[in-house]
C-alpha positions as CSV (number, residue, x, y, z in Angstrom):
1,X,-133.4,90.5,106.4
2,X,-131.4,89.8,109.2
3,X,-127.9,88.7,109.1
4,X,-128.2,85.1,110.4
5,X,-131.1,84.4,107.6
6,X,-128.7,85.8,104.8
7,X,-125.6,83.7,106.6
8,X,-127.9,80.6,106.6
9,X,-129.2,81.2,103.1
10,X,-125.5,81.8,101.5
11,X,-124.5,78.6,103.4
12,X,-127.1,76.6,101.8
13,X,-126.7,77.6,98.4
14,X,-122.9,76.6,99.0
15,X,-123.6,73.2,100.4
16,X,-125.9,72.6,97.1
17,X,-123.3,73.6,94.9
18,X,-121.0,71.5,96.6
19,X,-123.8,68.8,96.1
20,X,-124.3,69.1,92.7
21,X,-120.4,68.9,91.9
22,X,-120.4,65.8,94.0
23,X,-123.0,64.1,92.1
24,X,-121.6,65.0,88.9
25,X,-118.3,63.7,89.9
26,X,-120.2,60.3,90.8
27,X,-121.7,60.2,87.5
28,X,-118.6,61.3,85.6
29,X,-116.6,58.6,86.9
30,X,-119.2,56.1,86.9
31,X,-118.8,55.0,90.6
32,X,-120.7,51.9,91.2
33,X,-122.1,51.9,88.0
34,X,-124.1,54.8,88.6
35,X,-124.1,56.3,85.1
36,X,-125.4,53.0,83.7
37,X,-128.2,53.3,86.3
38,X,-129.1,56.5,86.0
39,X,-129.4,56.8,81.9
40,X,-130.6,53.2,81.9
41,X,-133.5,53.1,83.6
42,X,-136.9,55.6,83.4
43,X,-136.3,56.2,87.3
44,X,-133.0,56.9,86.8
45,X,-133.0,61.0,86.9
46,X,-135.1,60.8,89.9
47,X,-132.3,58.8,91.6
48,X,-129.9,61.4,90.4
49,X,-132.2,64.3,91.9
50,X,-132.7,62.3,95.4
51,X,-128.6,61.9,95.6
52,X,-128.5,65.3,95.1
53,X,-131.1,67.0,97.2
54,X,-130.0,64.5,99.8
55,X,-126.2,65.0,99.6
56,X,-127.0,69.0,99.5
57,X,-129.4,68.6,102.8
58,X,-126.2,67.3,104.5
59,X,-123.4,69.2,103.1
60,X,-125.7,72.4,103.6
61,X,-125.8,71.4,107.2
62,X,-122.0,70.8,107.4
63,X,-121.3,74.0,105.9
64,X,-123.5,76.3,108.2
65,X,-122.3,74.4,110.9
66,X,-118.6,74.9,110.5
67,X,-119.2,78.6,109.6
68,X,-121.4,79.1,112.9
69,X,-118.5,77.3,114.7
70,X,-115.7,79.6,113.1
71,X,-117.7,82.5,114.2
72,X,-116.3,82.1,117.7
73,X,-112.6,82.4,116.8
74,X,-113.3,86.2,115.7
75,X,-113.9,87.4,118.9
76,X,-111.0,88.1,121.5
77,X,-111.9,87.6,125.0
78,X,-108.4,88.3,126.2
79,X,-107.6,84.8,127.9
80,X,-104.3,84.8,125.7
81,X,-101.4,86.8,124.5
82,X,-100.9,88.0,120.9
83,X,-99.3,85.2,119.5
84,X,-102.4,83.1,120.7
85,X,-100.9,80.8,123.4
86,X,-102.6,80.8,126.8
87,X,-101.1,83.0,129.8
88,X,-99.3,80.9,132.3
89,X,-98.9,82.1,136.1
90,X,-95.2,82.6,136.5
91,X,-95.6,82.1,140.3
92,X,-96.3,78.5,140.0
93,X,-93.2,76.0,141.1
94,X,-93.3,72.4,139.9
95,X,-93.7,69.8,142.6
96,X,-91.7,67.0,142.6
97,X,-93.7,63.7,143.5
98,X,-92.2,60.2,144.2
99,X,-93.7,57.2,142.6
100,X,-92.8,54.6,144.8
101,X,-95.6,51.9,144.6
102,X,-95.4,50.4,148.0
103,X,-95.0,53.6,150.1
104,X,-98.1,55.3,148.4
105,X,-100.1,52.1,149.1
106,X,-99.1,52.1,152.8
107,X,-99.7,55.9,153.4
108,X,-103.1,55.4,151.6
109,X,-104.5,52.8,153.9
110,X,-103.2,54.4,157.1
111,X,-105.9,57.2,156.7
112,X,-107.4,57.5,160.1
113,X,-111.0,57.9,160.0
114,X,-111.4,58.2,156.1
115,X,-113.5,55.1,154.6
116,X,-111.8,54.7,150.7
117,X,-112.1,51.4,148.8
118,X,-109.4,50.0,148.2
119,X,-108.1,49.0,144.7
């Protein structure tokens, strides 16, 4: 069996196990009178199964997505140093900008032959 299929089945089982725990917690703590609704109705067990199943689908999908996205962090593509920090070019020089409002607008409006809309 391919590795990706094994990974998918593993994550689905983890997702449904999390759903079982989540559903048990909902029933145990009687969230929204769920215990009374489940055990006091003829169709309560069907409702409990549907809560488990649909939460299992969501948890399995999220579990698989997280696992797939984390796989990208395992590869080192040499764009950072050993500490995980991006490599910066040491030859860059900071540029000082003058932020006076009036001169900047005047300089922008005197561009000959350039048709920029005015703000």
